[in-house]
C-alpha positions as CSV (number, residue, x, y, z in Angstrom):
1,M,-9.5,4.0,-25.8
2,S,-9.5,3.4,-29.6
3,D,-9.3,7.1,-30.5
4,S,-6.8,8.1,-27.8
5,T,-3.4,9.3,-28.7
6,Y,-0.2,9.2,-26.7
7,K,3.2,11.0,-26.6
8,K,6.4,9.6,-25.3
9,M,7.5,11.3,-22.1
10,A,10.7,13.3,-22.4
11,G,13.9,11.4,-21.4
12,T,12.3,8.0,-21.6
13,S,12.4,5.3,-24.1
14,A,9.0,3.7,-23.4
15,V,6.7,5.7,-21.2
16,F,3.6,7.0,-22.9
17,L,1.4,9.8,-21.6
18,S,-2.0,10.8,-23.1
19,S,-1.6,13.6,-25.6
20,N,-4.6,15.2,-23.8
21,Y,-2.8,15.4,-20.5
22,S,-3.6,18.9,-19.2
23,G,-0.8,19.5,-16.8
24,A,2.7,20.8,-17.5
25,S,3.8,18.9,-20.6
26,P,6.6,16.5,-19.8
27,V,6.5,15.0,-23.3
28,E,9.0,15.0,-26.1
29,R,8.7,18.1,-28.3
30,D,9.1,16.3,-31.7
31,G,5.3,16.2,-32.2
32,L,5.2,12.4,-32.7
33,T,2.1,10.7,-31.4
34,W,1.0,7.1,-31.2
35,S,-2.6,5.8,-31.4
36,A,-4.0,3.3,-29.0
37,K,-4.1,0.9,-32.0
38,E,-0.4,1.4,-32.7
39,L,0.3,0.6,-29.1
40,H,-2.0,-2.4,-29.2
41,L,-3.9,-1.1,-26.1
42,D,-6.9,-3.3,-26.9
43,Q,-4.7,-6.1,-25.6
44,L,-3.9,-4.6,-22.2
45,P,-4.1,-7.2,-19.5
46,L,-7.4,-7.3,-17.6
47,Q,-5.7,-8.3,-14.3
48,L,-3.9,-5.2,-12.9
49,Q,-1.6,-5.2,-9.9
50,E,-1.2,-2.0,-7.9
51,K,2.4,-1.4,-7.0
52,P,4.1,1.4,-4.9
53,S,4.3,4.8,-6.4
54,M,7.3,6.3,-8.2
55,A,8.6,9.8,-8.1
56,N,8.9,10.3,-11.8
57,A,8.7,8.6,-15.2
58,L,12.5,8.0,-15.3
59,A,12.1,5.9,-12.1
60,L,9.6,3.6,-14.0
61,E,12.3,2.7,-16.5
62,G,14.9,2.2,-13.7
63,L,12.8,-0.6,-12.3
64,E,14.3,-2.9,-15.0
65,D,17.4,-3.1,-12.9
66,Y,16.0,-4.0,-9.5
67,D,12.2,-4.8,-9.6
68,V,11.4,-6.0,-13.0
69,P,7.8,-5.1,-13.9
70,S,5.2,-7.6,-14.8
71,N,2.5,-7.3,-17.4
72,G,-0.4,-5.3,-15.8
73,D,1.7,-3.6,-13.0
74,V,0.2,-0.2,-12.1
75,R,2.2,2.6,-10.6
76,I,1.4,6.2,-9.9
77,V,4.0,8.7,-10.9
78,T,3.7,11.3,-8.1
79,S,5.3,14.2,-9.9
80,I,2.4,14.4,-12.4
81,N,-0.2,12.4,-10.4
82,V,-0.9,9.9,-13.2
83,K,-1.2,6.1,-13.1
84,F,0.8,4.0,-15.6
85,I,0.3,0.4,-16.6
86,Y,3.2,-1.8,-17.6
87,F,2.4,-3.5,-20.9
88,E,4.7,-6.4,-21.7
89,Q,3.9,-6.4,-25.4
90,I,5.5,-3.0,-26.0
91,N,8.0,-3.3,-23.1
92,G,6.7,0.0,-21.8
93,W,4.4,2.0,-19.6
94,V,1.1,3.6,-20.8
95,Q,-1.0,6.1,-18.9
96,Q,-4.1,4.4,-17.4
97,L,-7.2,6.3,-18.7
98,G,-10.6,6.3,-17.1
């Protein structure tokens, strides 16, 4: 994961998708990328909890209002068929690789 880079998904404040994602690109167009090191992904929790899927990345951020995520929660976003891990340290969601 150390050489992976991520882009923020369009319309979100803290949902990061691998910059190598090969599907239709739902990422911001500003060209900014974050490295795994910048996102502190070496500190991701080892214990992961599978949670129900979400329709899109915007729904992930909407959880703050009614089902507050916990560090290590994993949810699949069905619109792009990608799993995301909630990472408390960055208060955001990062694509689960591997």
